[in-house]
C-alpha positions as CSV (number, residue, x, y, z in Angstrom):
1,X,6.9,-3.9,-30.9
2,X,4.2,-1.2,-30.5
3,X,1.5,-3.6,-31.9
4,X,2.6,-5.9,-29.3
5,X,2.3,-3.2,-26.5
6,X,-1.0,-2.2,-27.5
7,X,-2.1,-6.0,-27.3
8,X,-0.3,-6.3,-23.7
9,X,-2.2,-3.1,-22.7
10,X,-5.5,-5.0,-23.7
11,X,-4.5,-7.9,-21.6
12,X,-3.8,-5.6,-18.7
13,X,-7.5,-4.1,-19.2
14,X,-8.9,-7.5,-19.7
15,X,-7.2,-9.0,-16.7
16,X,-8.2,-5.9,-14.2
17,X,-11.8,-6.2,-15.6
18,X,-11.5,-9.8,-14.3
19,X,-10.4,-9.1,-10.8
20,X,-12.4,-6.0,-10.2
21,X,-14.9,-8.0,-7.9
22,X,-12.2,-9.0,-5.7
23,X,-10.7,-5.7,-5.2
24,X,-14.0,-4.4,-4.7
25,X,-15.6,-7.2,-3.0
26,X,-16.9,-5.4,0.2
27,X,-18.2,-2.2,-1.6
28,X,-20.2,-4.2,-4.5
29,X,-21.7,-6.4,-1.6
30,X,-22.8,-3.2,0.4
31,X,-23.7,-1.5,-2.9
32,X,-26.1,-4.5,-4.1
33,X,-26.9,-5.5,-0.4
34,X,-25.9,-9.0,-1.0
35,X,-23.2,-11.0,1.2
36,X,-19.5,-10.8,0.5
37,X,-19.9,-14.6,-0.4
38,X,-22.2,-13.9,-3.1
39,X,-19.9,-11.4,-4.6
40,X,-17.0,-13.8,-4.2
41,X,-19.3,-16.2,-6.3
42,X,-19.1,-13.7,-9.4
43,X,-15.4,-14.7,-9.3
44,X,-15.7,-18.6,-8.9
45,X,-18.4,-18.9,-11.2
46,X,-16.7,-16.6,-13.9
47,X,-13.8,-19.0,-13.6
48,X,-15.8,-22.3,-14.2
49,X,-18.2,-20.9,-17.0
50,X,-14.6,-19.9,-18.8
51,X,-13.5,-23.5,-18.3
52,X,-16.6,-24.7,-19.9
53,X,-16.8,-22.4,-22.8
54,X,-13.0,-21.6,-24.0
55,X,-12.9,-24.4,-26.2
56,X,-16.1,-24.4,-28.0
57,X,-16.5,-20.5,-28.4
58,X,-12.8,-20.3,-29.7
59,X,-13.8,-23.0,-32.4
60,X,-17.0,-21.0,-33.6
61,X,-14.7,-17.7,-33.9
62,X,-12.0,-19.5,-35.7
63,X,-12.7,-17.8,-38.9
64,X,-12.9,-14.1,-37.6
65,X,-10.1,-11.9,-38.3
66,X,-8.0,-11.6,-35.3
67,X,-7.7,-8.0,-35.4
68,X,-11.6,-7.4,-35.5
69,X,-11.8,-10.3,-33.0
70,X,-9.6,-8.7,-30.4
71,X,-10.9,-5.2,-31.0
72,X,-14.5,-6.5,-30.3
73,X,-13.3,-8.5,-27.3
74,X,-12.1,-5.3,-25.6
75,X,-15.3,-3.4,-26.9
76,X,-17.3,-6.3,-25.0
77,X,-15.2,-5.8,-22.0
78,X,-15.6,-2.0,-22.0
79,X,-19.3,-1.9,-22.5
80,X,-19.7,-4.9,-19.7
81,X,-17.9,-2.7,-17.3
82,X,-19.7,0.4,-18.0
83,X,-23.0,-1.4,-17.6
84,X,-21.9,-3.0,-14.1
85,X,-21.5,0.8,-12.9
86,X,-25.2,1.4,-13.2
87,X,-26.4,-2.1,-12.0
88,X,-28.6,-2.0,-8.8
89,X,-29.6,-5.8,-8.7
90,X,-27.1,-8.6,-8.1
91,X,-29.0,-10.9,-10.5
92,X,-28.3,-8.5,-13.6
93,X,-24.6,-8.1,-12.1
94,X,-24.2,-11.9,-12.6
95,X,-25.8,-12.0,-15.8
96,X,-23.5,-9.5,-16.9
97,X,-20.5,-11.5,-15.6
98,X,-21.7,-14.2,-17.6
99,X,-21.7,-12.3,-20.6
100,X,-18.0,-11.0,-20.0
101,X,-17.0,-14.8,-19.3
102,X,-18.0,-16.0,-22.6
103,X,-15.6,-13.4,-24.0
104,X,-12.8,-14.3,-21.7
105,X,-12.0,-18.0,-22.7
106,X,-11.6,-16.6,-26.6
107,X,-9.3,-13.6,-25.5
108,X,-7.0,-15.8,-23.8
109,X,-7.0,-18.5,-26.4
110,X,-6.0,-16.2,-29.2
111,X,-3.8,-13.5,-27.7
112,X,-0.7,-16.0,-27.7
113,X,-1.1,-16.7,-31.4
114,X,-1.8,-13.0,-32.3
115,X,1.3,-12.1,-30.4
116,X,3.5,-14.7,-32.5
117,X,1.9,-13.5,-35.7
118,X,2.9,-9.9,-34.7
119,X,6.4,-10.8,-33.9
120,X,7.1,-13.9,-36.3
121,X,11.1,-13.4,-35.9
122,X,10.8,-13.6,-32.1
123,X,10.9,-17.1,-30.2
124,X,7.5,-18.1,-29.3
125,X,8.4,-17.9,-25.6
126,X,9.6,-14.2,-25.9
127,X,6.4,-12.9,-28.2
128,X,4.0,-14.6,-25.4
129,X,5.9,-13.0,-22.7
130,X,6.0,-9.3,-24.3
131,X,2.0,-9.9,-24.6
132,X,1.7,-11.5,-21.0
133,X,3.6,-8.3,-19.6
134,X,0.0,-6.5,-19.2
135,X,-1.0,-9.9,-17.2
136,X,1.8,-9.4,-14.8
137,X,1.1,-5.7,-14.6
138,X,-2.5,-6.6,-13.6
139,X,-1.5,-8.9,-11.0
140,X,0.9,-6.6,-9.5
141,X,-1.5,-3.6,-9.5
142,X,-5.0,-4.5,-10.3
143,X,-6.3,-5.2,-7.3
144,X,-4.7,-2.7,-5.4
145,X,-5.5,-0.2,-8.2
146,X,-9.2,-1.1,-8.1
147,X,-9.5,-1.2,-4.4
148,X,-7.8,2.4,-4.3
149,X,-10.0,3.7,-6.7
150,X,-13.1,2.2,-5.1
151,X,-12.4,4.0,-2.0
152,X,-11.7,7.2,-3.5
153,X,-14.2,7.4,-6.0
154,X,-16.8,4.7,-5.0
155,X,-16.9,1.3,-6.6
156,X,-19.1,2.3,-9.6
157,X,-16.5,4.7,-10.8
158,X,-13.8,1.8,-10.8
159,X,-15.9,0.1,-13.5
160,X,-16.4,3.2,-15.5
161,X,-12.9,4.0,-15.8
162,X,-11.9,0.4,-16.6
163,X,-14.5,0.5,-19.1
164,X,-13.7,3.5,-21.0
165,X,-10.0,2.3,-20.8
166,X,-10.9,-0.9,-22.5
167,X,-12.9,1.1,-25.5
168,X,-9.8,3.3,-26.0
169,X,-7.8,0.3,-26.2
170,X,-10.1,-1.0,-28.7
171,X,-9.6,1.8,-30.8
172,X,-5.7,1.5,-30.5
173,X,-5.8,-2.0,-31.7
174,X,-7.9,-1.2,-34.6
175,X,-5.5,1.4,-35.7
176,X,-2.3,-0.3,-35.1
177,X,-3.0,-3.7,-36.0
178,X,-2.6,-5.3,-39.4
179,X,-5.4,-7.4,-40.7
180,X,-5.1,-11.0,-39.4
181,X,-7.0,-13.2,-41.4
182,X,-8.0,-16.8,-39.7
183,X,-8.9,-19.7,-41.6
184,X,-12.3,-21.4,-40.4
185,X,-11.7,-24.5,-38.6
186,X,-14.5,-27.0,-39.1
187,X,-13.2,-29.2,-36.1
188,X,-15.8,-31.4,-33.8
189,X,-15.2,-30.7,-30.2
190,X,-15.4,-34.6,-29.4
191,X,-12.8,-35.1,-32.1
192,X,-10.3,-32.5,-30.1
193,X,-11.3,-33.9,-26.8
194,X,-10.0,-37.5,-28.2
195,X,-6.7,-36.0,-29.1
196,X,-4.4,-37.1,-26.4
197,X,-1.8,-34.2,-26.8
198,X,-4.6,-31.5,-26.1
199,X,-6.0,-33.6,-23.2
200,X,-2.2,-33.6,-21.8
201,X,-2.2,-29.9,-22.0
202,X,-5.4,-29.4,-20.3
203,X,-4.7,-31.7,-17.4
204,X,-0.9,-30.7,-16.9
205,X,-2.3,-26.9,-17.0
206,X,-5.0,-27.5,-14.5
207,X,-2.5,-29.6,-11.9
208,X,0.1,-26.5,-12.2
209,X,-2.6,-23.7,-11.9
210,X,-4.4,-25.6,-8.9
211,X,-1.0,-26.1,-7.0
212,X,-0.6,-22.4,-7.2
213,X,-4.0,-21.0,-6.4
214,X,-4.4,-23.6,-3.3
215,X,-1.9,-21.4,-1.7
216,X,-2.1,-18.0,-3.4
217,X,-5.8,-17.5,-2.9
218,X,-5.3,-17.8,0.9
219,X,-2.1,-15.7,0.8
220,X,-3.3,-13.2,3.1
221,X,-4.4,-15.7,6.0
222,X,-0.9,-17.5,5.2
223,X,1.0,-14.1,6.0
224,X,-0.9,-13.4,9.0
225,X,-0.7,-17.0,10.6
226,X,3.1,-16.9,10.3
227,X,4.7,-16.5,13.7
228,X,6.2,-13.1,14.3
229,X,5.0,-12.1,10.8
230,X,5.0,-8.2,9.9
231,X,1.0,-8.2,9.6
232,X,1.1,-4.5,9.4
233,X,3.4,-4.8,6.3
234,X,1.2,-7.4,4.5
235,X,0.1,-4.6,1.9
236,X,4.1,-4.1,1.4
237,X,4.7,-7.6,1.0
238,X,2.1,-8.2,-1.5
239,X,3.4,-5.2,-3.7
240,X,6.9,-6.7,-3.6
241,X,5.4,-10.1,-4.7
242,X,3.7,-8.1,-7.7
243,X,6.6,-6.0,-8.7
244,X,8.6,-9.2,-8.6
245,X,6.1,-11.0,-10.9
246,X,6.9,-8.3,-13.5
247,X,10.5,-9.3,-13.3
248,X,9.3,-12.8,-13.7
249,X,7.4,-12.4,-16.9
250,X,10.4,-10.1,-18.4
251,X,13.0,-13.0,-17.4
252,X,10.5,-15.7,-18.7
253,X,10.8,-14.3,-22.0
254,X,14.7,-14.5,-22.0
255,X,15.4,-17.8,-20.7
256,X,17.2,-20.3,-23.0
257,X,15.2,-23.2,-22.2
258,X,12.1,-24.6,-23.5
259,X,8.7,-23.6,-21.9
260,X,8.3,-27.1,-20.7
261,X,11.9,-27.3,-18.7
262,X,10.8,-23.6,-17.8
263,X,7.7,-24.9,-16.4
264,X,9.5,-28.0,-14.4
265,X,11.9,-25.6,-12.9
266,X,9.0,-23.4,-11.9
267,X,6.9,-26.0,-10.0
268,X,10.2,-27.2,-8.2
269,X,10.9,-23.5,-7.2
270,X,7.1,-23.0,-6.0
271,X,8.0,-26.1,-3.4
272,X,11.0,-24.6,-2.3
273,X,8.8,-21.3,-2.0
274,X,6.3,-22.9,0.5
275,X,9.4,-24.3,2.5
276,X,10.8,-21.0,2.8
277,X,7.6,-19.4,3.8
278,X,7.4,-22.0,6.8
279,X,11.1,-21.4,7.6
280,X,10.2,-17.5,8.0
281,X,8.4,-18.4,11.1
282,X,11.9,-19.0,12.7
283,X,13.6,-16.3,10.4
284,X,11.0,-13.5,10.0
285,X,13.4,-11.8,7.2
286,X,12.8,-15.0,4.9
287,X,9.2,-14.0,4.0
288,X,10.6,-11.0,2.0
289,X,12.8,-13.3,0.2
290,X,10.1,-15.6,-0.2
291,X,7.8,-12.9,-1.7
292,X,10.1,-12.0,-4.2
293,X,11.0,-15.9,-5.4
294,X,7.0,-16.6,-5.0
295,X,6.2,-13.5,-7.4
296,X,8.8,-14.7,-9.9
297,X,7.6,-18.0,-10.0
298,X,4.0,-17.0,-10.2
299,X,4.7,-15.0,-13.3
300,X,6.6,-18.0,-15.0
301,X,3.5,-20.5,-14.0
302,X,1.2,-17.7,-15.8
303,X,3.4,-17.5,-19.0
304,X,4.7,-21.1,-19.5
305,X,1.4,-23.1,-20.0
306,X,0.3,-21.2,-23.3
307,X,4.2,-21.1,-24.6
308,X,4.4,-24.8,-23.9
309,X,1.0,-25.5,-25.4
310,X,2.3,-23.6,-28.8
311,X,5.5,-25.3,-28.5
312,X,3.7,-28.7,-28.6
313,X,1.0,-28.0,-31.2
314,X,2.3,-25.4,-33.4
315,X,-0.1,-26.4,-36.1
316,X,-3.2,-25.9,-33.7
317,X,-2.1,-23.0,-31.8
318,X,-5.5,-21.8,-31.0
319,X,-7.1,-25.2,-30.2
320,X,-3.9,-25.8,-27.9
321,X,-4.6,-22.6,-26.2
322,X,-8.1,-23.2,-25.6
323,X,-7.5,-26.5,-23.9
324,X,-5.0,-24.3,-21.7
325,X,-7.3,-21.9,-21.0
326,X,-9.7,-24.4,-20.0
327,X,-7.2,-26.0,-17.8
328,X,-6.2,-22.7,-16.4
329,X,-9.7,-21.7,-15.1
330,X,-10.6,-25.1,-14.0
331,X,-7.4,-24.9,-12.0
332,X,-8.2,-21.6,-10.6
333,X,-11.5,-22.9,-9.1
334,X,-10.4,-26.4,-8.0
335,X,-7.3,-24.7,-6.2
336,X,-9.6,-22.0,-4.4
337,X,-11.8,-24.9,-3.3
338,X,-9.3,-27.2,-2.3
339,X,-7.6,-24.4,-0.4
340,X,-10.8,-23.1,1.3
341,X,-11.8,-26.7,2.5
342,X,-8.2,-27.3,3.7
343,X,-8.1,-23.6,5.4
344,X,-11.2,-24.5,7.4
345,X,-10.7,-27.8,8.4
346,X,-6.9,-27.9,9.0
347,X,-5.5,-24.3,9.1
348,X,-3.3,-22.4,6.9
349,X,-0.3,-24.3,7.0
350,X,-2.0,-27.6,5.6
351,X,-2.6,-25.6,2.7
352,X,1.1,-25.4,1.9
353,X,1.1,-29.2,2.2
354,X,-1.6,-29.8,0.0
355,X,-0.3,-27.3,-2.6
356,X,3.1,-29.2,-2.4
357,X,1.4,-32.3,-2.9
358,X,-0.6,-31.3,-6.2
359,X,2.9,-29.7,-7.5
360,X,4.6,-33.0,-7.2
361,X,2.0,-34.8,-9.3
362,X,1.9,-32.0,-11.9
363,X,5.6,-32.4,-11.8
364,X,5.3,-36.1,-12.4
365,X,2.7,-35.5,-15.1
366,X,5.1,-33.2,-17.1
367,X,8.2,-35.6,-16.7
368,X,6.1,-38.6,-17.6
369,X,4.4,-37.1,-20.5
370,X,7.0,-35.2,-22.4
371,X,8.3,-37.7,-24.5
372,X,4.7,-39.1,-25.0
373,X,3.8,-35.5,-26.1
374,X,6.6,-35.0,-28.4
375,X,5.6,-38.1,-30.1
376,X,2.2,-37.1,-30.4
377,X,3.0,-33.6,-31.5
378,X,5.0,-35.1,-34.5
């Protein structure tokens, strides 16, 4: 359990590293003399690059010992973070984030498989949930923590602290994890792309995450536009959302259903959450209930795609997870883009409508493809 705990801390560090530009957006923009939009592109471009590189780079590193690879990726995060703290030019910052993005897809493609190997006696969903506890913690407090450190000590100090923490965790992983040799996979990317099961995993993940991020990316304007909303308490609402997410991650690893069933129920619950958010305009207290439920649902939606991918393709865990990572990051970018266009043209409530529509398409794909996916997995 200590080994998976250290792996989970590594996931937390990596997630915080990923979202640092969000929590420090304005400070970085002022420090580098660029617009907020330019710093925002560090996040959007990062997601798209991960989507493009996760599959080929995971294949390229398939023969590396997973203990060495995970520790090396934490070292990469640490070095890049510390380097970002001393950057005075936006272009250099962008290059460093590109380098980090190249490691991102590999890290998230292998972490579930490593967790399963470290805890072979646990169900796949339980082992994955333990490793993803750090992810839930990162979503709950990563951005607020980064923002607070930036206010107290400056944005450069936030990068240094995160970088040093990554290097410390790297040392812990090298000390605690046993050798985890991996067989070199001589697979052609085009061959993988022609596998219907892997394409199904990528498309389903993309739709699920796109539905979530179409609304979640713009959660603050949504909360502000609710009639009689508690605007001054929005930070508290976000904290409630994050804490609920931690509970959702814990719950997700203990549900008696398969990952596919959990995903379907989570999609339905997300649609319910959006209806609850609209209803809170008439009953203000419902917004607190909504943040709790949405936080739990978000954690399940972060957790179940990789667990489902492993369930469908147990003999090709890392290939399946790399397709999942590609779909996940494509969904983040597409959801943020879709929500932004809808927000600027039709308003915040229309975002919820689009999110529901995409969620229903995802639910249809899940239901229509489950029988087919079982056949393809045999």
